[in-house]
C-alpha positions in Angstrom: -160.9 34.5 -22.6 -162.9 31.4 -23.5 -164.3 31.2 -27.0 -168.1 31.4 -27.1 -169.8 28.0 -27.4 -173.5 28.6 -27.2 -174.5 25.0 -26.9 -171.9 24.4 -24.2 -173.1 27.5 -22.3 -176.7 26.3 -22.6 -175.8 22.9 -21.2 -173.9 24.4 -18.3 -176.9 26.5 -17.5 -179.3 23.6 -17.7 -177.0 21.2 -15.8 -176.6 23.6 -12.9 -180.2 22.9 -11.9 -180.8 19.3 -13.2 -179.9 16.0 -11.6 -179.1 13.0 -13.8 -181.2 10.0 -12.8 -179.4 6.8 -14.0 -182.5 4.7 -13.3 -184.7 6.4 -15.8 -187.0 8.0 -13.2 -187.3 11.7 -12.5 -186.1 14.4 -14.8 -183.4 13.5 -17.2 -182.1 15.0 -20.4 -180.6 12.8 -23.1 -178.0 13.3 -25.7 -180.9 13.7 -28.1 -181.6 17.1 -26.7 -178.1 18.3 -27.6 -178.4 16.7 -31.0 -181.6 18.7 -31.6 -180.0 22.0 -30.5 -176.9 21.3 -32.7 -179.1 20.5 -35.7 -181.4 23.5 -35.2 -178.3 25.7 -34.7 -177.0 24.5 -38.1 -180.4 24.9 -39.8 -180.7 28.5 -38.4 -177.5 29.3 -40.5 -179.1 28.0 -43.7 -180.5 30.8 -46.0 -184.3 31.2 -45.4 -186.5 28.9 -47.5 -183.7 26.4 -48.3 -183.9 22.9 -47.0 -181.2 20.4 -46.0 -181.6 16.7 -45.9 -181.2 14.8 -42.7 -177.9 13.4 -44.0 -176.6 16.9 -44.8 -177.5 18.1 -41.3 -175.9 15.0 -39.7 -172.7 15.5 -41.7 -172.5 19.2 -41.1 -173.0 18.7 -37.3 -170.9 15.5 -37.0 -173.9 13.6 -35.7 -175.2 10.0 -36.4 -177.6 10.2 -39.4 -180.2 7.5 -38.6 -180.6 8.7 -35.0 -180.7 12.4 -36.1 -183.4 11.6 -38.6 -185.7 10.5 -35.8 -184.9 13.6 -33.8 -185.6 15.8 -36.8 -189.0 14.1 -37.2 -189.8 14.9 -33.5 -188.9 18.6 -34.1 -191.1 18.6 -37.2 -194.0 17.1 -35.4 -193.6 19.8 -32.7 -193.8 22.5 -35.3 -190.2 23.7 -35.0 -189.2 22.3 -38.4 -191.0 22.1 -41.8 -190.2 19.0 -43.8 -190.2 19.1 -47.6 -191.1 16.1 -49.7 -190.3 15.3 -53.3 -187.2 16.1 -55.2 -185.9 18.7 -52.8 -186.8 16.8 -49.6 -185.3 17.9 -46.4 -185.9 20.2 -43.4 -185.9 23.9 -42.7 -186.9 26.0 -39.7 -190.7 26.5 -39.3 -190.2 29.9 -37.8 -187.3 32.3 -37.5 -184.6 31.4 -34.9 -185.7 34.5 -33.0 -189.2 32.9 -32.5 -188.0 29.4 -31.3 -187.1 29.2 -27.6 -184.9 26.5 -25.9 -187.8 25.3 -23.8 -189.7 24.3 -26.9 -186.8 22.4 -28.3 -186.2 20.5 -25.1 -189.9 19.6 -24.7 -190.1 18.5 -28.3 -187.4 15.8 -27.8 -187.7 15.0 -24.1 -191.5 15.1 -23.8 -193.9 17.9 -22.7 -193.6 16.7 -19.1 -189.8 17.0 -18.9 -190.0 20.1 -16.6 -192.7 18.7 -14.4 -190.6 15.6 -13.4 -188.8 15.8 -10.1 -185.1 16.3 -10.2 -184.6 15.0 -6.6 -186.4 11.7 -6.5 -188.2 9.3 -8.8 -191.5 9.4 -10.7 -193.4 9.0 -7.4 -193.0 12.7 -6.8 -195.4 15.1 -8.5 -197.3 18.3 -7.8 -200.1 16.2 -6.4 -197.8 13.9 -4.3 -194.8 16.1 -3.5 -191.5 14.8 -2.0 -189.7 16.5 0.8 -187.7 18.7 -1.5 -190.5 19.4 -4.0 -190.9 23.0 -2.9 -187.3 23.7 -3.7 -187.7 22.1 -7.2 -190.9 24.2 -7.9 -188.9 27.4 -7.2 -186.0 26.3 -9.3 -188.3 25.1 -12.0 -189.9 28.5 -12.3 -186.5 30.2 -12.8 -185.3 27.5 -15.2 -188.4 27.8 -17.4 -188.2 31.6 -17.5 -184.6 31.3 -18.4 -185.2 28.7 -21.2 -188.2 30.6 -22.6 -186.1 33.7 -22.8 -183.3 32.0 -24.6 -183.9 31.7 -28.3 -182.4 29.6 -31.0 -181.0 32.9 -32.3 -179.2 33.4 -29.0 -177.8 29.9 -29.1 -176.8 30.3 -32.8 -175.1 33.7 -32.3 -171.7 31.9 -32.3 -171.5 28.6 -34.2 -170.2 25.9 -31.8 -167.1 24.1 -32.8 -167.7 20.5 -34.0 -166.9 17.7 -31.5 -163.9 15.5 -32.4 -164.9 12.2 -33.9 -166.0 9.7 -31.2 -166.4 12.4 -28.6 -169.3 11.8 -26.2 -172.0 14.5 -26.1 -173.2 13.3 -22.7 -172.6 16.0 -20.1 -170.4 15.4 -17.1 -171.9 15.7 -13.7 -171.4 17.9 -11.9 -171.4 20.2 -14.9 -168.3 22.3 -15.6 -168.7 25.6 -13.8 -171.2 24.3 -11.3 -171.3 26.5 -8.2 -173.3 25.1 -5.2 -176.0 27.5 -4.0 -176.2 29.3 -7.4 -178.8 27.3 -9.4 -178.8 29.5 -12.5 -175.3 30.8 -12.2 -176.6 34.4 -12.2 
């Protein structure tokens, strides 16, 4: 039986319904989303009320410090983290891991419109100007949003993911491992 990797399981679920747009148009998740989930997963394991510096989080998660600092700033601005200044500067969860859902995390780093972008075509498609496959995306989007809203940081943190080997890419492969055509959420 495969060892539980909550971040990997999350990515497989998300990638089953998302297309990667290499031109920058349409819906696209970046490696920053995974960095955010890994950092929040780590911070969920820190005793309540304690803070960790961006460098401590980066080191614990095996992530690049300068880039992660920007990501942690986005998470703080979105109200998912609290930042402490002064002698004990750093970050902690703003709410319990049970109260933070994955949709909030993804929207914090990818933008609040990430789930309104079309996964089939480019930015020309919208609810006001739908493409030929827009109806399919709307149905999938509803299921995806329900799934991501129901998945909490506590769920993702239930089993600590193993660290990536140094130099390993965090970008997902497409099609995602475990992808089954015709089963958008793998249910």
